[in-house]
Backbone as CSV, one residue per row, in Angstrom:
resi,resn,N_x,N_y,N_z,CA_x,CA_y,CA_z,C_x,C_y,C_z
1,MET,3.207,-4.999,6.612,3.687,-6.150,5.845,5.025,-7.197,6.909
2,ALA,3.994,-7.029,8.070,5.381,-7.737,8.531,4.858,-9.490,8.485
3,ALA,5.897,-9.990,9.183,5.357,-11.273,9.167,4.338,-11.290,10.075
4,ARG,3.638,-13.127,9.076,2.346,-13.447,9.758,2.838,-14.456,11.662
5,GLY,2.603,-14.324,12.399,2.715,-15.359,13.193,4.464,-15.183,13.715
6,GLY,4.234,-15.648,14.938,5.990,-15.892,15.470,7.291,-15.915,14.269
7,SER,7.357,-17.151,14.158,8.521,-17.652,13.242,8.175,-17.376,12.256
8,ASP,7.431,-16.641,11.039,6.782,-17.336,10.387,8.388,-16.236,8.883
9,PRO,8.520,-16.930,7.829,9.219,-15.644,7.020,8.551,-14.470,6.516
10,VAL,9.452,-13.662,6.294,8.716,-12.209,6.091,8.618,-12.669,4.375
11,GLN,6.936,-12.233,4.237,6.286,-12.514,2.535,7.088,-11.608,1.695
12,GLU,7.861,-12.011,1.112,8.400,-11.905,-0.776,7.674,-11.142,-1.434
13,TYR,6.421,-12.161,-1.843,6.103,-12.138,-2.867,4.262,-12.203,-2.806
14,PHE,3.501,-11.207,-3.218,2.189,-10.741,-3.080,1.208,-11.343,-4.538
15,SER,0.274,-11.704,-4.114,-0.941,-11.926,-5.041,-1.531,-10.341,-5.638
16,ILE,-2.337,-10.281,-6.409,-2.825,-9.181,-7.044,-3.681,-8.606,-5.773
17,GLY,-4.884,-10.048,-5.011,-5.955,-9.785,-4.164,-5.269,-9.001,-2.798
18,GLU,-4.119,-9.696,-2.569,-3.082,-9.567,-1.406,-2.698,-8.406,-1.019
19,VAL,-2.502,-7.819,-2.680,-1.781,-6.448,-2.506,-2.969,-5.584,-2.459
20,CYS,-3.954,-5.721,-3.403,-5.688,-4.697,-3.466,-5.687,-4.962,-1.314
21,SER,-5.709,-6.061,-0.843,-5.974,-5.661,0.573,-5.243,-4.957,1.037
22,LEU,-3.968,-5.315,0.402,-2.644,-4.822,1.954,-2.565,-3.012,1.172
23,THR,-2.967,-2.720,0.266,-3.070,-1.014,-0.248,-4.315,-0.406,-0.236
24,GLU,-5.607,-1.515,-0.343,-6.603,-0.814,-0.071,-7.147,-0.035,-1.616
25,LEU,-6.718,-0.712,-2.618,-7.232,-0.659,-4.008,-7.756,-1.337,-4.550
26,LYS,-8.305,-1.143,-5.712,-8.663,-2.442,-6.341,-7.855,-2.925,-7.716
27,PRO,-8.022,-4.135,-8.157,-7.292,-4.634,-8.863,-7.418,-3.704,-10.226
28,HIS,-8.782,-3.349,-10.602,-8.232,-2.368,-11.976,-7.339,-0.967,-12.024
29,VAL,-7.251,-0.241,-10.608,-6.396,0.608,-10.331,-5.206,0.132,-10.499
30,LEU,-4.738,-1.171,-9.829,-3.472,-1.833,-10.333,-2.535,-1.875,-11.669
31,ARG,-3.802,-2.863,-11.996,-3.632,-2.815,-13.334,-3.253,-1.115,-14.152
32,TYR,-4.498,-0.408,-14.102,-3.778,0.889,-14.625,-2.863,1.245,-14.668
33,TRP,-2.907,2.117,-13.510,-1.451,1.978,-12.834,0.031,1.645,-13.095
34,GLU,-0.132,0.203,-13.790,1.173,-0.813,-14.224,1.242,-0.116,-15.755
35,GLY,0.029,0.223,-16.526,0.624,1.147,-17.957,0.875,2.274,-17.593
36,GLN,0.813,2.985,-16.580,1.414,4.552,-16.751,2.649,5.007,-15.859
37,PHE,3.029,3.852,-15.019,4.315,3.638,-14.879,5.653,2.597,-15.033
38,ARG,6.230,2.502,-15.461,6.920,1.827,-15.693,7.879,0.921,-14.762
39,SER,8.219,1.597,-13.683,8.831,0.429,-12.980,7.734,-0.225,-12.229
40,LEU,6.231,-0.447,-12.602,5.764,-1.196,-11.848,4.963,-2.129,-12.689
41,ARG,5.925,-3.142,-12.959,5.446,-4.288,-13.779,5.894,-5.764,-12.903
42,PRO,5.131,-6.085,-12.441,5.060,-7.700,-11.808,5.112,-8.531,-12.591
43,ALA,5.807,-9.230,-12.359,6.470,-10.504,-12.677,4.328,-11.626,-12.877
44,LYS,4.352,-12.372,-13.555,3.545,-13.673,-13.480,4.062,-14.845,-13.211
45,ASN,3.390,-15.318,-12.572,3.449,-17.011,-12.224,3.117,-18.026,-13.407
46,ARG,3.265,-19.005,-13.588,3.322,-20.091,-13.819,1.773,-20.121,-14.644
47,SER,0.785,-19.986,-13.973,-0.512,-19.652,-14.778,-1.157,-18.288,-14.992
48,GLY,0.399,-17.468,-14.978,-0.085,-15.913,-15.684,-0.833,-14.805,-14.651
49,ASN,-0.654,-15.278,-13.458,-1.151,-14.092,-12.479,0.104,-13.411,-12.364
50,ARG,-0.554,-12.424,-12.048,0.942,-11.301,-11.714,1.020,-11.595,-10.032
51,VAL,2.255,-11.670,-9.423,2.997,-12.118,-8.191,3.753,-10.198,-8.262
52,TYR,3.547,-9.635,-7.165,4.140,-8.229,-6.639,5.387,-8.705,-5.526
53,SER,6.545,-7.853,-5.814,7.460,-8.361,-4.817,7.188,-7.760,-3.906
54,ARG,7.977,-6.888,-2.797,7.857,-6.103,-1.818,8.393,-4.660,-2.264
55,ARG,9.098,-4.801,-3.240,9.488,-3.323,-3.699,8.457,-2.942,-4.294
56,GLU,8.129,-3.357,-4.973,6.238,-3.406,-6.029,5.466,-2.379,-4.870
57,VAL,5.118,-3.577,-3.807,4.217,-2.775,-2.858,4.199,-1.711,-2.433
58,GLU,5.642,-1.703,-2.027,5.689,-0.244,-1.467,5.984,1.005,-2.624
59,LEU,6.165,0.909,-4.010,6.484,1.797,-4.764,4.537,1.852,-5.131
60,ILE,3.955,1.135,-5.024,2.688,1.364,-5.321,1.918,1.987,-4.316
61,LEU,2.713,2.130,-3.264,1.925,2.757,-1.445,2.981,4.078,-1.862
62,LEU,3.627,4.355,-2.845,4.436,5.609,-2.643,3.595,6.215,-3.969
63,VAL,2.900,5.758,-4.759,2.148,6.328,-5.871,1.281,6.495,-5.283
64,LYS,0.033,6.182,-4.129,-0.772,6.078,-3.726,-0.722,7.196,-2.986
65,GLN,0.335,7.287,-2.556,0.487,8.780,-1.500,0.149,10.097,-2.420
66,LEU,1.500,9.976,-3.911,1.484,11.065,-4.248,0.070,11.462,-5.095
67,LEU,-0.729,10.324,-5.175,-1.837,10.751,-5.854,-3.130,10.829,-5.376
68,TYR,-3.316,10.422,-4.003,-4.408,10.411,-3.187,-4.254,11.537,-2.191
69,VAL,-2.896,11.592,-1.787,-2.260,12.498,-0.258,-2.114,13.909,-0.791
70,GLU,-0.942,13.534,-1.557,-0.339,14.566,-2.211,-0.738,15.224,-3.215
71,LYS,-1.830,14.493,-3.634,-2.934,14.975,-4.923,-2.393,15.620,-6.571
72,TYR,-1.062,14.756,-6.598,-0.593,15.077,-7.999,-1.019,14.134,-9.246
73,THR,-0.858,14.722,-10.414,-1.742,13.935,-11.312,-1.124,13.015,-11.506
74,ILE,-1.491,12.028,-12.413,-0.576,11.002,-13.054,0.538,11.207,-13.922
75,ASP,0.304,12.383,-14.749,2.212,12.579,-15.009,2.810,13.194,-14.198
76,GLY,2.425,14.001,-13.044,3.108,14.389,-12.131,3.936,13.811,-11.281
77,ALA,2.935,12.328,-11.171,3.775,11.683,-9.662,5.012,10.796,-10.835
78,ARG,4.281,10.816,-11.975,5.445,9.838,-12.926,6.677,10.867,-12.732
79,GLN,6.546,12.229,-13.348,7.870,12.770,-13.238,8.170,13.074,-11.872
80,LYS,7.571,13.064,-10.694,8.343,13.082,-9.419,9.107,11.614,-9.232
81,LEU,8.604,10.388,-10.037,9.117,9.034,-9.320,10.335,9.236,-10.240
82,ASP,10.396,10.041,-11.546,11.619,9.673,-12.190,12.862,10.345,-11.460
83,THR,12.281,11.546,-11.329,13.182,12.627,-10.711,14.096,12.110,-9.625
84,GLU,12.919,11.308,-8.835,13.640,10.772,-7.424,14.746,9.629,-7.635
85,ARG,14.067,9.082,-8.940,15.173,7.698,-8.873,16.392,7.938,-9.652
86,ARG,16.711,9.073,-10.436,17.792,9.681,-10.521,18.462,9.875,-9.709
87,GLY,17.907,10.667,-8.690,18.683,11.254,-7.315,18.791,9.914,-6.299
88,GLY,18.270,8.888,-6.241,18.483,8.097,-6.085,17.485,8.103,-4.398
89,ASN,16.528,8.278,-4.620,15.597,8.563,-3.234,14.252,7.641,-3.751
90,VAL,14.008,7.002,-4.720,12.859,6.104,-4.447,12.787,5.074,-3.663
91,ARG,13.584,4.532,-2.839,13.211,3.328,-1.805,13.031,4.367,-0.791
92,GLY,13.406,5.387,-0.421,13.553,6.183,1.222,11.731,6.792,0.906
93,LEU,11.659,7.375,-0.059,10.243,7.763,-0.748,9.316,6.776,-0.055
94,ALA,9.428,5.602,-0.713,8.765,4.522,-0.952,8.590,3.700,0.915
95,ARG,9.666,4.020,1.367,9.287,3.462,2.606,9.015,4.358,3.738
96,ARG,8.582,5.549,3.362,7.957,7.159,4.011,6.246,6.610,3.508
97,ALA,6.327,6.135,2.656,4.947,5.966,2.160,4.111,5.014,2.672
98,LEU,4.958,3.446,2.948,4.586,2.444,3.812,4.095,2.857,5.194
99,GLU,5.511,3.852,5.261,5.189,3.678,7.013,3.736,5.160,7.435
100,ALA,3.436,5.886,6.535,2.268,6.814,6.238,1.304,6.013,6.260
101,GLU,1.086,4.638,5.076,0.102,3.746,4.916,-0.070,3.284,6.424
102,THR,0.538,3.008,6.917,0.510,1.949,8.355,0.338,2.700,9.576
103,SER,0.364,3.476,9.103,-0.369,4.532,10.591,-1.759,5.233,10.569
104,ALA,-1.764,5.816,8.878,-3.054,6.068,9.044,-3.840,4.605,8.776
105,SER,-3.872,3.342,8.947,-4.256,2.075,8.824,-4.523,1.595,10.542
106,ILE,-3.423,2.181,11.378,-3.682,2.090,12.826,-4.525,3.273,13.014
107,GLU,-4.430,4.187,13.049,-5.599,5.365,13.343,-7.150,4.992,13.096
108,ARG,-7.130,4.164,11.912,-8.432,4.079,11.235,-9.142,2.818,12.231
109,GLU,-7.992,1.721,12.079,-8.695,0.654,13.188,-9.041,1.294,14.415
110,LEU,-8.362,2.400,15.346,-8.281,2.554,16.925,-10.151,3.464,16.766
111,GLU,-10.008,4.962,15.695,-11.165,5.086,15.769,-12.390,4.166,15.646
112,ALA,-12.358,2.895,15.002,-13.170,1.723,14.852,-13.420,1.339,16.610
113,ILE,-12.523,1.352,16.854,-12.641,0.653,17.949,-12.942,1.207,19.397
114,LEU,-12.848,2.825,19.229,-13.376,3.762,20.220,-14.686,3.868,19.626
115,ARG,-14.763,3.613,18.581,-16.773,4.052,18.157,-17.267,2.837,18.605
116,ILE,-16.747,1.486,18.607,-17.536,0.665,19.368,-17.715,0.514,20.778
117,LEU,-16.618,1.743,21.338,-16.369,1.004,22.878,-17.396,2.706,23.241
118,ALA,-17.564,3.235,22.678,-18.897,4.654,22.632,-19.992,4.429,22.705
119,GLY,-20.199,3.428,21.743,-21.672,2.843,21.563,-21.992,2.072,22.625
120,ALA,-20.369,0.787,23.030,-20.984,0.019,24.295,-21.188,1.090,25.785
121,GLU,-20.497,2.410,25.679,-20.884,2.733,26.770,-22.637,3.502,26.867
122,SER,-22.935,4.255,25.910,-24.010,4.217,25.765,-25.101,3.535,25.721
123,ASP,-24.948,2.289,25.582,-26.389,1.301,25.217,-25.693,0.706,27.434
124,GLY,-25.406,0.837,28.082,-24.881,0.918,29.350,-24.210,-0.426,29.418
125,ARG,-23.444,-0.987,28.452,-22.385,-2.207,28.392,-21.235,-1.663,29.265
126,THR,-20.230,-2.793,29.372,-18.947,-2.703,29.368,-18.249,-3.358,28.673
127,ALA,-16.921,-2.846,28.064,-15.850,-3.603,27.310,-15.138,-4.003,27.911
């Protein structure tokens, strides 16, 4: 979620489509999670479309980490978030989830590049 381009400001708000692209989640999953996690309440713009803050995107990545990687249930993830919130640790956890998602994304891209290069080598082409 870094700035695009050299001197562009860091984007602070995201549409549901942008959040889906960043998190690799479907819109219906995000809408469902909004009903399950009370801290996930995106604002709506004048058109009535959801607008997610950077903090909410980080929280979504944390929920994704808890559910998909650590295999928490929805109730378990909700309890974990409540416990961490009381301890003041949610921001740190969310940042670590963002770092983990970024690392996984980079790894997937590198693996795709390696597959392309391996295909080029087997075809006798050079990269």
